[in-house]
C-alpha positions as a Markdown table, in Angstrom:
| # | Residue | x | y | z |
|---|---|---|---|---|
| 1 | Unk | 6.0 | 9.3 | 8.2 |
| 2 | Unk | 3.2 | 8.5 | 6.0 |
| 3 | Unk | 0.7 | 8.4 | 9.2 |
| 4 | Unk | 2.2 | 11.6 | 10.1 |
| 5 | Unk | 1.4 | 12.8 | 6.6 |
| 6 | Unk | -1.7 | 11.6 | 6.5 |
| 7 | Unk | -2.6 | 12.8 | 10.0 |
| 8 | Unk | -1.7 | 16.7 | 8.9 |
| 9 | Unk | -3.7 | 16.1 | 5.8 |
| 10 | Unk | -6.8 | 15.2 | 7.6 |
| 11 | Unk | -6.5 | 18.5 | 9.0 |
| 12 | Unk | -6.8 | 20.3 | 6.1 |
| 13 | Unk | -5.1 | 20.0 | 2.6 |
| 14 | Unk | -1.5 | 21.1 | 1.7 |
| 15 | Unk | 0.9 | 20.9 | -0.6 |
| 16 | Unk | 4.2 | 19.3 | -0.7 |
| 17 | Unk | 6.1 | 22.3 | 0.3 |
| 18 | Unk | 3.7 | 23.4 | 3.4 |
| 19 | Unk | 3.3 | 19.8 | 4.2 |
| 20 | Unk | 7.5 | 19.7 | 4.5 |
| 21 | Unk | 7.7 | 22.7 | 6.4 |
| 22 | Unk | 4.6 | 21.5 | 8.9 |
| 23 | Unk | 6.1 | 18.4 | 9.7 |
| 24 | Unk | 9.9 | 19.4 | 9.5 |
| 25 | Unk | 10.9 | 17.3 | 6.7 |
| 26 | Unk | 12.5 | 17.8 | 3.2 |
| 27 | Unk | 10.3 | 19.0 | 0.6 |
| 28 | Unk | 11.8 | 15.5 | -1.6 |
| 29 | Unk | 11.0 | 13.2 | 0.9 |
| 30 | Unk | 7.2 | 14.9 | 1.2 |
| 31 | Unk | 6.9 | 14.3 | -2.4 |
| 32 | Unk | 8.1 | 10.6 | -2.2 |
| 33 | Unk | 5.6 | 9.6 | 0.4 |
| 34 | Unk | 2.9 | 11.6 | -1.1 |
| 35 | Unk | 3.3 | 9.9 | -4.6 |
| 36 | Unk | 3.3 | 6.4 | -2.4 |
| 37 | Unk | 0.0 | 7.5 | -1.1 |
| 38 | Unk | -1.7 | 8.3 | -3.9 |
| 39 | Unk | -0.9 | 5.1 | -5.8 |
| 40 | Unk | -2.5 | 3.2 | -2.4 |
| 41 | Unk | -5.3 | 5.6 | -3.2 |
| 42 | Unk | -5.2 | 7.4 | 0.4 |
| 43 | Unk | -4.6 | 10.7 | -0.7 |
| 44 | Unk | -5.9 | 12.8 | -3.7 |
| 45 | Unk | -4.4 | 15.5 | -6.1 |
| 46 | Unk | -6.2 | 18.8 | -6.4 |
| 47 | Unk | -5.0 | 21.0 | -8.9 |
| 48 | Unk | -2.0 | 20.7 | -11.0 |
| 49 | Unk | 1.5 | 22.4 | -10.6 |
| 50 | Unk | 3.7 | 23.2 | -7.7 |
| 51 | Unk | 1.1 | 24.5 | -5.7 |
| 52 | Unk | -1.7 | 21.3 | -6.1 |
| 53 | Unk | -2.7 | 20.3 | -2.8 |
| 54 | Unk | -3.2 | 16.5 | -1.4 |
| 55 | Unk | -6.4 | 15.5 | 0.7 |
| 56 | Unk | -7.6 | 12.6 | 2.0 |
| 57 | Unk | -9.8 | 10.3 | 0.4 |
| 58 | Unk | -11.0 | 8.5 | 4.0 |
| 59 | Unk | -14.7 | 8.4 | 4.3 |
| 60 | Unk | -15.8 | 9.9 | 7.6 |
| 61 | Unk | -15.7 | 6.3 | 9.4 |
| 62 | Unk | -12.3 | 5.3 | 8.0 |
| 63 | Unk | -11.1 | 8.8 | 9.7 |
| 64 | Unk | -12.4 | 8.2 | 12.6 |
| 65 | Unk | -10.8 | 4.9 | 12.7 |
| 66 | Unk | -7.6 | 6.1 | 11.8 |
| 67 | Unk | -7.5 | 9.0 | 14.1 |
| 68 | Unk | -8.4 | 6.7 | 16.9 |
| 69 | Unk | -5.3 | 4.2 | 15.9 |
| 70 | Unk | -3.2 | 7.4 | 16.0 |
| 71 | Unk | -4.4 | 8.8 | 19.0 |
| 72 | Unk | -3.2 | 5.2 | 20.7 |
| 73 | Unk | 0.1 | 5.1 | 18.9 |
| 74 | Unk | 0.4 | 8.8 | 20.4 |
| 75 | Unk | -0.7 | 7.6 | 24.0 |
| 76 | Unk | 1.3 | 4.7 | 23.7 |
| 77 | Unk | 4.8 | 7.0 | 22.4 |
| 78 | Unk | 4.1 | 9.4 | 25.5 |
| 79 | Unk | 3.9 | 6.8 | 28.3 |
| 80 | Unk | 7.0 | 5.2 | 27.0 |
| 81 | Unk | 8.9 | 8.5 | 26.9 |
| 82 | Unk | 8.3 | 9.4 | 30.5 |
| 83 | Unk | 9.4 | 6.2 | 31.8 |
């Protein structure tokens, strides 16, 4: 779940409600994982209150490595689905 959240936040910053809708998950699930990702210094919160947006804290090289890694996961998953 956290990889899916990070992948979505790599595209653009989102608030928890928008993130939950985008991923088809419960709002509380989104906020739980965002809090954990903040504790790991993988995302930051921009703004205050209900509409505060979250964004990844990756450097460009970290983002490329993350996208390569998750792309390989998706490729493997899709290949297994076809079998």
